[in-house]
C-alpha positions in Angstrom: 18.2 13.9 -7.7 18.0 16.0 -4.4 15.3 17.8 -3.3 14.4 19.0 -0.3 10.9 19.2 1.3 8.9 22.5 -0.3 5.4 20.8 -0.8 3.1 20.2 2.1 -0.3 18.4 1.5 -0.4 17.1 -1.8 -4.1 15.4 -2.0 -4.4 13.3 -6.1 -7.0 12.4 -7.3 -6.4 8.6 -8.0 -9.1 6.5 -10.3 -8.3 3.2 -8.8 -8.3 1.1 -11.6 -4.8 1.7 -12.4 -2.7 -0.8 -11.8 0.3 -0.2 -9.4 3.8 -0.9 -9.5 7.1 -0.4 -6.7 9.4 2.2 -8.0 11.9 0.2 -5.8 14.8 2.9 -5.1 14.0 5.1 -8.5 13.4 9.0 -8.3 11.2 8.4 -11.2 8.5 5.8 -13.3 5.5 6.0 -15.6 3.7 6.4 -12.7 4.7 8.1 -10.3 6.7 11.0 -9.6 9.0 12.4 -6.6 7.8 15.3 -4.7 9.5 14.8 -1.5 12.7 13.3 0.0 15.4 13.1 2.5 18.4 12.0 1.3 20.7 12.7 4.6 23.4 14.5 3.0 24.2 16.8 5.6 26.1 15.3 8.7 24.6 16.6 12.4 21.2 17.1 13.3 18.4 15.9 10.6 17.5 18.5 8.5 15.1 20.7 10.9 13.3 21.6 7.4 12.1 18.3 7.5 12.1 16.9 10.9 11.6 17.2 14.7 11.7 15.8 17.9 8.5 13.6 18.3 8.5 14.5 22.4 8.7 11.2 25.0 5.4 10.9 25.6 3.2 7.1 27.6 2.9 5.0 24.9 5.6 2.4 24.8 7.3 3.2 21.4 7.8 6.6 22.8 8.9 6.2 26.7 12.8 6.7 26.2 12.7 9.2 23.4 15.4 11.6 23.4 16.2 14.6 21.4 20.2 14.0 21.8 22.9 13.5 19.8 23.6 10.8 20.9 20.9 8.6 19.5 19.7 10.7 16.4 22.5 12.2 14.3 23.5 12.3 10.4 27.0 10.8 9.5 28.3 10.3 6.0 25.0 10.3 4.6 23.0 8.1 6.6 20.7 9.1 9.1 21.4 7.0 13.0 18.4 6.2 15.6 19.9 5.0 18.3 18.9 2.9 21.4 20.9 3.7 24.2 21.9 2.8 28.0 21.6 6.2 29.1 24.6 7.8 30.9 22.5 11.3 31.3 22.8 12.6 35.0 19.8 14.9 34.3 17.6 12.2 32.8 16.5 9.4 34.5 15.3 7.0 32.3 17.5 3.8 31.9 17.3 4.1 28.4 17.5 6.9 25.4 16.0 6.5 22.1 15.7 8.3 18.3 12.3 9.1 17.2 12.3 12.4 15.0 8.7 12.9 12.9 7.5 15.2 9.7 4.7 16.4 11.8 3.6 20.1 11.0 6.9 20.5 7.9 5.5 17.4 6.1 2.3 15.3 5.7 0.6 13.8 2.1 -2.4 11.9 1.3 -2.5 9.4 -1.1 0.9 8.5 -2.8 3.7 6.5 -2.3 6.3 6.2 0.5 9.7 4.1 0.4 12.5 4.0 3.5 16.1 2.5 3.0 17.1 1.5 6.0 18.6 -1.2 7.9 17.9 -2.8 11.1 20.3 -4.1 13.6 19.2 -6.9 16.0 18.7 -7.1 20.5 16.7 -8.2 22.7 14.2 -4.9 22.8 15.4 -3.6 19.8 11.9 -2.5 18.0 13.0 0.3 14.8 10.0 1.2 13.0 8.2 3.4 10.2 5.4 4.8 10.3 2.5 7.5 9.5 0.0 9.1 11.7 -3.1 11.4 11.0 -1.8 14.9 10.7 -5.2 16.6 12.3 -6.7 13.1 13.7 -10.5 14.1 11.8 -11.8 11.2 13.5 -10.6 11.3 17.6 -7.7 10.0 19.3 -5.8 6.8 18.4 -7.4 4.5 17.2 -10.0 6.3 15.4 -8.4 8.3 12.9 -5.9 5.6 12.0 -2.3 4.1 12.1 -0.1 3.2 9.1 2.7 1.1 10.1 5.0 0.7 7.1 7.7 -1.4 9.2 8.4 -2.5 12.6 11.1 -5.2 13.7 11.4 -7.0 16.8 14.3 -8.3 18.8 16.3 -10.7 16.9 13.8 -11.4 13.8 14.5 -12.0 10.2 10.8 -10.9 9.6 9.0 -7.5 9.7 5.8 -6.5 10.5 3.5 -4.4 8.6 0.0 -3.4 9.9 -2.7 -0.6 10.0 -4.6 0.5 13.0 -8.6 1.7 13.0 -11.4 1.7 15.1 -12.7 -1.0 12.7 -9.5 -3.6 13.4 -8.9 -2.4 17.3 -11.9 -1.3 19.0 -14.4 -3.6 16.8 -12.2 -6.7 16.7 -12.7 -7.0 13.1 -9.0 -8.0 12.5 -9.3 -10.8 9.5 -12.1 -9.4 7.0 -10.0 -7.9 5.4 -6.7 -8.9 6.9 -5.4 -5.9 8.9 -1.4 -7.0 9.2 1.2 -9.2 7.3 4.9 -10.1 8.2 7.7 -10.4 5.8 11.4 -11.9 5.3 13.8 -9.1 5.0 18.3 -9.0 4.1 19.3 -9.8 7.2 22.3 -7.0 8.3 21.7 -5.1 4.7 19.5 -2.6 3.6 15.7 -2.8 2.7 13.4 -1.2 1.1 10.2 -0.7 3.0 7.3 0.8 1.0 3.8 1.5 0.7 1.4 2.7 -1.9 -1.5 4.3 -0.7 -4.5 4.8 -2.7 -8.3 6.0 -1.9 -9.6 2.7 -2.1 -6.8 0.2 -0.7 -3.2 0.3 0.9 -0.4 -1.6 -0.5 3.0 -3.2 1.2 5.6 -3.6 -0.1 9.7 -5.2 1.2 12.3 -4.9 -1.6 9.7 -4.3 -4.4 7.2 -7.4 -3.4 4.2 -6.7 -2.7 3.2 -8.7 0.9 -0.6 -7.5 1.7 -3.3 -5.4 0.6 -6.0 -3.8 2.4 -9.1 -2.6 0.8 -11.6 0.4 1.3 -14.8 -2.3 1.9 -17.7 -1.4 0.1 -20.0 1.3 1.7 -16.8 1.5 4.2 -17.3 4.5 6.8 -14.0 6.7 8.6 -14.5 2.9 11.7 -13.1 1.5 8.7 -11.3 3.8 6.3 -9.7 6.9 8.0 -7.0 6.7 5.8 -8.8 9.9 3.7 -6.8 12.7 5.2 -3.1 13.8 5.6 -0.9 11.4 7.4 2.5 12.6 8.4 6.0 10.2 8.8 7.7 9.5 12.3 11.2 7.1 12.3 12.1 6.0 15.3 14.4 3.1 16.7 12.8 2.3 20.3 13.2 -0.2 23.1 11.3 -2.2 25.3 7.6 -2.5 26.3 4.4 -4.6 26.3 5.0 -6.2 22.6 8.8 -6.7 22.3 9.6 -7.7 25.5 12.4 -7.2 27.9 15.6 -4.8 27.5 19.0 -6.8 27.3 21.2 -4.4 27.6 24.1 -6.6 26.4 23.3 -6.2 22.7 23.4 -2.3 23.1 23.4 0.4 21.1 21.1 -0.7 19.0 19.7 1.4 15.3 17.8 1.8 12.5 20.4 3.4 9.7 18.1 5.4 7.2 19.8 5.9 3.4 16.5 7.7 2.7 13.1 8.9 2.6 10.7 9.3 -0.1 7.5 10.7 -1.1 6.0 9.8 -4.8 2.6 11.4 -6.1 1.1 10.1 -9.5 1.6 11.7 -12.6 -1.1 13.4 -14.2 
């Protein structure tokens, strides 16, 4: 089944008592209906109807972002986001990385996201699949929230799945409830990273297995639960930074290879 991005800013009211289960790579299920996907069938640049270059910036993940066919390309049915040594004369940074997003093209509130991706290993490698708020209703980071569906560091055989908010990052409430989890992955193979997002919780998955549930607390305000607004998708292959550490040039290039990205909404 192939469908381009045609539905933007979809909001579905969900009943919290419904029991969820992972589609895990299927287009449809009794619970979920596919509303947006990219399966990267056309070689060349990522589809401009779906994606744009996320831009270079001061955060560690964005320091080396480059809008270049050397770092970001589609080939043989997969998206390649690479971290490389920079050999471009008119760009002074030592490295270049692939960074794309759906901001302004597709965003959603509640539903299910799954991404099938393969990760390579290298000192300083930091690929990520994550979501940020389209409008930042409650202010700049971390107040309007961040949803990290997958982050991978260096040579690890695990990935991190994490949430950010005022409650977590400003007030320091990281354990009540638990805001992050690590999970093993299949090394040197494709894995399916996912989340199910409801009005009262966010569930994270790796290869169809639930890894973490983060609940909306009783009488929560925006500080604990900014996850009531539309978010867009970011895919990037970062290098270096305060968390991942130094970069080993001999390990480059590294890359995240993405087979497909799918977003679902609950069937009414």
